[in-house]
C-alpha positions as CSV (number, residue, x, y, z in Angstrom):
1,M,0.1,-0.1,0.0
2,T,2.9,2.3,0.8
3,D,4.6,1.6,-2.4
4,L,1.2,2.2,-4.3
5,A,0.6,5.7,-2.6
6,E,4.1,6.6,-3.6
7,R,3.9,5.9,-7.0
8,L,0.5,7.3,-7.4
9,T,1.6,10.8,-5.8
10,A,4.9,10.6,-8.0
11,L,2.9,10.0,-11.2
12,D,0.3,12.7,-10.4
13,A,3.2,15.2,-9.7
14,R,4.6,14.5,-13.2
15,I,1.2,14.9,-14.7
16,A,0.8,18.1,-13.0
17,D,4.1,19.6,-14.2
18,A,3.4,18.3,-17.7
19,A,0.2,20.1,-17.6
20,R,1.6,23.2,-16.1
21,A,4.4,23.5,-18.8
22,V,2.0,23.8,-21.7
23,G,-0.4,26.2,-19.8
24,R,-3.2,23.7,-18.8
25,D,-4.8,23.1,-15.5
26,P,-3.9,19.6,-14.0
27,G,-7.4,19.6,-12.2
28,A,-8.9,19.6,-15.7
29,L,-7.4,16.2,-16.3
30,T,-8.9,12.9,-15.7
31,R,-6.3,10.1,-14.6
32,I,-7.6,6.7,-15.2
33,V,-5.5,3.9,-13.4
34,V,-5.5,1.0,-15.6
35,T,-5.7,-2.2,-13.3
36,K,-5.8,-5.0,-15.8
37,F,-4.4,-8.3,-14.2
38,H,-4.1,-6.9,-10.8
39,P,-6.8,-8.2,-8.4
40,A,-9.7,-6.3,-7.1
41,Q,-8.0,-5.6,-3.8
42,V,-5.6,-3.0,-5.8
43,V,-8.6,-1.2,-6.9
44,A,-10.0,-1.0,-3.4
45,D,-6.7,0.2,-2.2
46,L,-6.5,3.0,-5.0
47,A,-9.9,4.0,-4.0
48,A,-8.7,4.4,-0.3
49,L,-6.1,6.9,-1.7
50,G,-8.6,8.9,-3.7
51,V,-8.6,7.2,-7.1
52,R,-12.0,7.5,-8.7
53,D,-11.6,6.3,-12.2
54,V,-10.0,2.8,-13.0
55,G,-9.7,1.1,-16.4
56,E,-10.1,-2.5,-17.6
57,N,-9.1,-4.1,-20.7
58,R,-10.9,-7.4,-20.6
59,Q,-14.9,-7.6,-20.1
60,Q,-14.6,-10.7,-17.7
61,E,-12.1,-9.0,-15.6
62,L,-14.2,-5.8,-15.7
63,T,-17.5,-7.6,-14.7
64,A,-15.9,-9.7,-11.9
65,K,-13.9,-6.7,-10.1
66,R,-16.9,-4.4,-10.2
67,A,-19.2,-7.0,-9.0
68,A,-16.8,-7.8,-6.2
69,L,-16.2,-4.3,-5.0
70,Q,-20.0,-3.3,-5.1
71,Q,-20.3,-5.8,-2.3
72,V,-18.0,-3.9,0.1
73,E,-18.6,-0.5,2.0
74,G,-16.3,2.5,1.4
75,P,-14.8,4.4,-1.6
76,A,-14.4,1.5,-3.7
77,A,-18.0,1.0,-4.3
78,D,-18.2,4.4,-5.9
79,V,-15.3,3.9,-8.4
80,R,-16.1,5.0,-12.0
81,W,-15.3,2.3,-14.3
82,H,-13.9,2.8,-17.7
83,F,-13.8,-0.1,-20.4
84,I,-10.7,0.5,-22.6
85,G,-9.9,-2.6,-24.4
86,Q,-11.3,-3.7,-28.0
87,L,-14.9,-4.5,-27.8
88,Q,-16.8,-7.4,-29.6
89,S,-20.5,-6.8,-30.3
90,K,-21.1,-10.0,-28.7
91,K,-19.9,-8.8,-25.5
92,A,-21.5,-5.3,-25.6
93,R,-24.2,-6.1,-23.2
94,A,-21.8,-7.3,-20.5
95,V,-19.7,-4.3,-21.2
96,R,-22.4,-2.0,-21.0
97,A,-23.7,-3.6,-17.8
98,A,-20.3,-3.1,-16.1
99,S,-19.2,0.4,-17.3
100,D,-19.5,3.8,-16.8
101,C,-17.7,4.9,-19.9
102,V,-16.6,3.0,-22.8
103,H,-13.3,4.3,-24.7
104,S,-13.5,1.7,-27.9
105,V,-16.5,2.2,-30.1
106,D,-14.8,1.9,-33.6
107,R,-17.7,0.8,-35.9
108,D,-21.3,1.1,-36.3
109,R,-22.0,-2.5,-35.2
110,V,-20.3,-1.9,-31.9
111,A,-22.3,1.2,-31.3
112,D,-25.5,-0.3,-32.3
113,A,-24.8,-3.3,-30.0
114,L,-24.1,-1.2,-27.0
115,H,-27.3,1.0,-27.6
116,A,-29.5,-2.3,-28.0
117,A,-28.0,-3.6,-24.5
118,D,-29.9,-1.0,-22.7
119,P,-31.8,1.4,-24.9
120,D,-34.2,3.0,-22.4
121,G,-31.5,3.1,-19.5
122,S,-29.0,5.7,-18.4
123,V,-27.0,7.3,-21.0
124,L,-23.5,5.7,-21.5
125,D,-20.5,7.7,-22.2
126,V,-18.4,6.7,-25.1
127,F,-15.4,7.5,-27.1
128,L,-14.8,6.9,-30.5
129,Q,-11.5,5.0,-30.9
130,V,-9.3,6.1,-33.9
131,N,-6.6,4.0,-35.6
132,L,-3.3,6.0,-35.9
133,T,-1.4,3.2,-37.8
134,D,-1.4,2.1,-41.1
135,D,-2.6,-1.3,-40.1
136,P,-6.5,-1.8,-40.7
137,G,-6.3,-4.7,-38.4
138,R,-5.7,-2.8,-35.4
139,G,-8.7,-1.5,-33.3
140,G,-10.0,1.9,-34.3
141,I,-11.7,3.6,-37.2
142,S,-9.5,5.4,-39.7
143,P,-9.2,9.3,-39.0
144,G,-11.2,10.0,-42.1
145,E,-14.0,8.0,-40.9
146,V,-14.5,9.1,-37.6
147,E,-16.8,11.9,-38.6
148,T,-19.2,9.4,-40.0
149,L,-19.2,7.1,-37.2
150,A,-19.9,10.2,-35.1
151,E,-22.8,11.0,-37.3
152,H,-24.3,7.3,-37.0
153,V,-23.9,7.1,-33.2
154,A,-25.5,10.5,-32.8
155,A,-28.5,9.7,-35.1
156,R,-29.1,6.2,-34.2
157,C,-28.0,5.5,-30.8
158,P,-29.6,8.1,-28.4
159,S,-28.6,5.9,-25.3
160,L,-24.9,6.7,-26.1
161,R,-23.4,10.1,-25.5
162,V,-20.4,10.8,-27.7
163,C,-17.8,12.5,-25.4
164,G,-14.8,12.6,-27.7
165,V,-12.0,10.1,-29.3
166,M,-9.5,7.8,-28.2
167,A,-6.3,6.3,-29.6
168,V,-3.1,4.7,-28.7
169,A,0.0,6.2,-30.2
170,P,1.8,3.8,-32.6
171,L,5.1,2.3,-31.7
172,T,6.6,3.4,-35.2
173,Q,5.6,7.2,-34.8
174,A,6.6,10.0,-32.4
175,P,3.8,10.5,-30.0
176,A,3.5,14.1,-30.5
177,A,2.9,13.8,-34.0
178,A,0.4,10.8,-33.6
179,F,-1.5,12.9,-30.9
180,E,-1.7,15.8,-33.3
181,R,-3.5,13.6,-35.7
182,L,-5.8,12.5,-33.1
183,A,-6.5,16.2,-32.2
184,A,-7.7,16.8,-35.8
185,A,-9.8,13.7,-35.5
186,A,-11.5,15.4,-32.3
187,D,-12.1,18.5,-34.4
188,A,-14.1,16.4,-37.0
189,V,-16.2,14.8,-34.4
190,R,-17.0,18.1,-32.9
191,R,-18.3,19.2,-36.1
192,V,-21.1,16.6,-35.5
193,V,-21.3,16.8,-31.7
194,P,-20.1,20.2,-30.7
195,D,-19.8,19.3,-27.0
196,A,-17.6,16.2,-27.6
197,A,-14.5,17.9,-25.9
198,W,-12.7,14.9,-24.3
199,M,-9.7,13.2,-25.8
200,S,-8.7,9.8,-24.1
201,A,-4.8,9.6,-25.0
202,G,-1.8,9.2,-23.1
203,M,-0.3,6.2,-21.1
204,S,2.8,5.8,-18.7
205,G,5.5,6.4,-21.5
206,D,3.7,9.2,-23.5
207,F,1.3,11.1,-21.2
208,A,3.3,14.5,-21.4
209,E,2.8,14.5,-25.4
210,A,-0.7,13.7,-25.1
211,I,-1.3,16.6,-22.7
212,A,0.2,19.0,-24.9
213,A,-2.1,17.9,-27.8
214,G,-5.2,18.3,-25.8
215,A,-5.7,15.0,-23.9
216,T,-8.3,15.2,-21.1
217,H,-8.3,11.5,-20.0
218,L,-5.0,9.7,-19.5
219,R,-4.9,6.1,-19.0
220,I,-2.0,5.1,-16.6
221,G,-1.1,1.5,-15.7
222,T,2.3,0.2,-14.5
223,A,3.7,3.7,-13.5
224,I,1.2,3.6,-10.7
225,T,0.1,0.1,-10.1
226,G,3.6,-1.4,-10.5
227,P,4.7,-4.8,-12.6
228,R,1.7,-7.1,-13.3
229,P,1.4,-10.1,-11.2
230,A,3.6,-13.1,-12.4
231,D,0.5,-15.0,-13.5
232,G,-1.1,-12.0,-15.3
C-alpha cells in the first residue's frame, strides 16, 4: 500500500508538471488507473487513496472486479469504471452493464450493440476509437471515417453520448505527431457533436505529449500499479 501511494503521488506530480508546462490546469485532467491483471484489492486500495477512475481491458475482468467491489462498503463501491479494451459486439451487453464509460467504439455495429443492450437506460458515455496506424487490423476507425461514425452514433444510438475520441500512439511514430492527428480527428467529431470535448490519450510513457496535444483523459497503468502479477 505504501509503494502504491508513493507511485500514485509521484505520477500525479509528473502529470501536473506536464500540464503546467503547456499552460493547462492539472485539475481539468482525468487520470484513469489501468488495473488489468491486478486483483480487485488493488482497486480497493487505490480507491482508499482517492482514485475515482479505473480502467479495464477485458470484459470478464471488468465484470468480476466491479461485482466484487460493489459488495463492500467504502470508496471502492463508488469507483467509475472505464472499459478501454477492444470491444466485440457479442460482449456489448456485458460491457455496458459493468461500465460507466466505454473508450473503444470503433464501428457502427459496436455502437448499435451497446445501444441495443439498454436503449432506455441511463446514457452511456463513449469515446470513438481512432486507429493512428497503417494497419487496418488494429482497433479503431481511420481518422477519415470518424466523422461518419460520429454521425451514426448521434443519430441512431440515443442511449450513447459521444464524448470525444480515443487512440493509442503507434510505436513506429513519435507520440507528439500521432496525437496531433488525434486532435484533428477530435475536431472532425466536434463538427457533428459540438460538445464532444474529451480526448482519451496518453499512457505511462507518453502522457506528456498527449497532454500537450489536448488529452483530457490519461490511461496510466504500470507507472502506478507496478509490475503485473506473475500469472497476469
